[in-house]
N, C-alpha and C positions, 0 to 999 in steps of 0.2 A: 150692583153684586149685593149678594143677601147681606143683611145687615146683621150681625154678632155685637153681644155685647160682652164685656170684659169677664164675666162670671158666667155666661150661658153656654149650656152644651147643646149641639143640636145633634140627633140621629143622622148617621149615615150610612144607608144600606149601598154596599160595593157590588157591582153588576161585572160581567164580564162583558167586554166592550164588542166581541165577535160574536160570543153564542148568544148573548141575553142571560146567562145563568147567572141564579142569586148566589152569591158568594159568601157573604157575612156580613156581620151589621157592627160599625162603631159609633164613636162619638168623636164630635169635632166642638174645639171652642175657636176663638178666633185666631190663637196662635196656630193652631195645628190647619187650619184653613190655608193660613198665610204660608206656611211651610209644604204644603201639599203644592199649592200652586207655585211656589218658587223653585222648589228642586223638580217636580215631574213625578214624584212617588208619593203615595198616599201614605199620610200621616194622621194619627189619631191623638186622643187625651185618653191618657189612661186614667180611671178613676179609681182604681185600687193602688197604683203605684204614683197617683198625681204627678205624672210628668206626660210630657208628648213622646210618643213613640211610634218611629217609622214602622211601616209593616214589614216584615221580614229583617229588621236589623239584625237580628242573631241568626236565624235559619237560613237567610239569604232568600226566601222565597216574598220578595218584592210583588208591591202592585205599581205599576206603571200607569200613571193616571192619562185619561185620553180625554175625559170630559167631564165636567160636574154640573147638574142640572140642580135647580131648589123646587120644591114644591109649592102650589098655588098659595099657600100660605107664607112661604119662605122661613118654614120651621123645621122642614126636614132636608136632606140633601140626598140625590142620587150621584154614587160616584160610577165612572164609567172606568175600566182601567183591565189592563192587560198583566195577568198572573206568571210570574215568573216559579211555576212549580205548584205544588198545592197550596192552598189557601189558608184550612183548617191547621191546626196545630196536632190534630191526629194524624196527619198525612193524607185526609181525602182532599177531594178538589175543592169542596166548599165545606161550611159550616154545617149546612140544613140538609142531615142526612139519617134524621129521627122523626118517627112520626109521635103523636102524644101519646102512645102505648110504649115507647121506647125502644119500639121495632126498627132495626137498620133497614133504610129504603134505598135502593141501590142508584135509581134513575136520577139525573139532574133535574133540575126545575129551571127552566121551563122542560119538557120532554124533548123538545127540538134542539136544545142545546147540544144533544148527542152527535149533532153534524159539525161543529167545532172540535168536539173530541176527536171523532172518523178523522177528520182534516189533519188533525196535528198528528196522531198516530201515522196516518201515511206519509206527512213529511218528515218523520222519524225513521221512517224505513227507507229513504231515498240514498243513504249511506251504506245500506246493508248489501252484503251481497246475496245474489240470486238464489242460492242455495239456503239461503236464512228464513227468508219467508215468500209467499204468493205475493204480495205486495209487491216487494223487490225484484221478482222476477218478471212482474209485469213493467214496473218502474224501466227496467234494463233494457225489456223489449221493445222498448218505445210506442210511437204513435200506432205503428200497424198490427202490434200485438193488442193493444190496448183498446183502437178501435174496434177490432175483430169480438173482443169481448163485450164491447158495448150493442155492437150488432147483435150478438147473439143474446143479449140480455133482453134488449128490446123486443124482440119477436118473442121472447119467453112470457113476456109480462101481455103481450095481445094475447096469445094462447091462452093463459092464465083468465084473462078475463073473457074470453069466450067460452072460458069452461064455467064462470060465474062462481067461482072460488074466493072469498074473501081472504083467505089466509095465504092461499096461493099466490093472489094479487100482490098482497105485502110482501110475502118473501121474495118474490123477481122482481118486485121495484126496488127493495133494499137492496139486491145485487147491482140493478141499475145505477141507484145512486153513488154506491161503492164506487163502480169501477167509471162512473164519470166524475166523482171526486179524484181518483187516480191519474184520470186524463188532465186534469187541471195541475194537480202536483207537477206531473210530466211537462206540461205546457209552461211551468213557472207562474200560472196563475193562481190566484186565492178563491175559496169561495164566496168571498165578500163580493166580487166582481160581478157574479151572478145574481147577488140579493141586491146589488147599487143598480141593475139592469131592471130586475123586478122591480123595484121602487120606483126608478124612473117609468116606469109602462103604468105603475098603478096611480103616481100624479098625472100623469097625462091622461087616463082613460074617463 
């Protein structure tokens, strides 16, 4: 285990355990690390308040611990966590939403994290009525309705590729990915099952 002296503070980068999205940066001392491991919820040491604070202790937007890794020198931590609600106090999913010119940027870091956001949005639509959203209509329609759409979207991807139009290919592939995520939700599966299978193939290739 990483060694922290009684007075030492280590930077702790918090990353969404499923999407890989960078959420925030905090600091941990020995007490904060112990509290995090013991409670299962990410706890930091507040330099301004000079005390421990559990993320979400007032807002309810906690970070459930999944894993902690240390860097090669043992002087920084990577905290993989599942957020309950937005991580940033501004109400945004993560704290890194401005560039150096103070311009707000909307996409997650890394961009592929949008897949997890989309999967979460689809899951939230499961309890909606069919008239409330297209996603709810698909979910209530079952595997036959969703499967039909996947077949249609796959054919449109092929047509777009035959046309050699990059923008069209991206558009149609986005439709195919979305409908595939809806199928996973309808089947009670998560996208992580697919990522795990891809990882298995990668490691064995």
